[in-house]
C-alpha positions in Angstrom: 0.0 0.0 0.0 1.5 3.3 -1.1 1.3 6.3 1.1 0.2 9.3 -0.9 1.3 12.8 0.3 -1.5 15.2 1.3 -2.3 18.0 -1.2 -2.2 21.6 -0.1 -3.5 24.5 -2.3 -1.0 27.3 -2.6 -1.0 30.7 -4.3 1.9 32.9 -5.3 2.5 35.6 -2.8 2.9 39.1 -4.1 3.1 41.2 -0.9 6.2 41.0 1.3 7.4 42.4 4.6 6.4 42.2 8.2 3.3 44.3 7.9 2.0 42.4 4.8 2.7 39.0 6.5 0.9 40.2 9.6 -2.2 41.2 7.5 -2.1 37.8 5.7 -2.1 35.9 9.1 -5.0 38.0 10.3 -6.9 37.0 7.2 -6.3 33.3 7.9 -3.4 32.8 5.4 0.1 31.5 6.3 3.1 32.9 4.4 5.5 30.3 3.2 8.5 29.8 0.9 9.6 27.0 -1.3 13.4 26.4 -1.7 14.9 24.4 -4.5 18.5 23.7 -5.7 19.5 25.9 -8.6 16.2 27.8 -8.7 15.3 31.1 -7.0 13.1 30.5 -3.9 9.5 31.4 -4.5 7.1 32.9 -1.9 3.7 31.3 -1.6 0.7 31.5 0.8 -1.4 28.7 2.2 -4.8 28.7 3.9 -4.4 28.3 7.7 -7.5 26.2 8.0 -6.3 23.8 5.3 -2.9 23.6 6.9 -4.5 22.7 10.3 -6.2 19.7 8.7 -3.0 18.6 6.8 -0.6 19.1 9.8 -2.7 17.0 12.1 -1.3 14.0 10.1 2.3 15.2 10.7 3.3 14.9 7.1 7.0 14.9 6.1 6.2 15.4 2.4 3.3 17.4 0.9 2.1 18.1 -2.6 1.8 21.8 -3.2 -0.9 22.6 -5.9 -0.2 26.0 -7.4 -2.0 27.1 -10.5 -2.8 23.5 -11.5 0.8 22.5 -11.2 1.7 20.0 -8.5 5.1 20.1 -6.7 6.3 17.6 -4.1 8.0 19.3 -1.2 9.5 18.4 2.2 8.2 20.3 5.2 11.5 21.7 6.4 10.4 24.1 9.2 7.1 25.3 10.7 7.5 28.4 12.8 5.0 28.8 15.6 3.9 31.6 17.9 3.6 29.4 21.0 2.0 32.1 23.2 -1.0 32.7 20.8 -0.9 29.2 19.3 -0.7 29.8 15.5 1.7 29.1 12.6 3.8 32.1 11.7 5.7 30.7 8.6 6.4 27.5 6.8 9.6 26.5 4.8 9.4 23.8 2.1 12.2 22.1 0.2 11.2 21.1 -3.3 12.0 17.4 -4.1 
């Protein structure tokens, strides 16, 4: 039985900086970044509600679906605000 990685919808992020990221989090969106060898890192955003469902399974590998294109990625780091209990940022490493 093969283990399929969970799919997460992602959109390209066009706004950057502390204030823009804060506004995204307030709107229920988590800023993230996808790193890959030899390719410029790309900034994305993910729905916080969708990430809660996916992260409950503690995945090591996820499939990022961005504009109909699927990309397999390792979950490298998930940054939390432990006082207020929410995800601040996620780093992915493209496979």
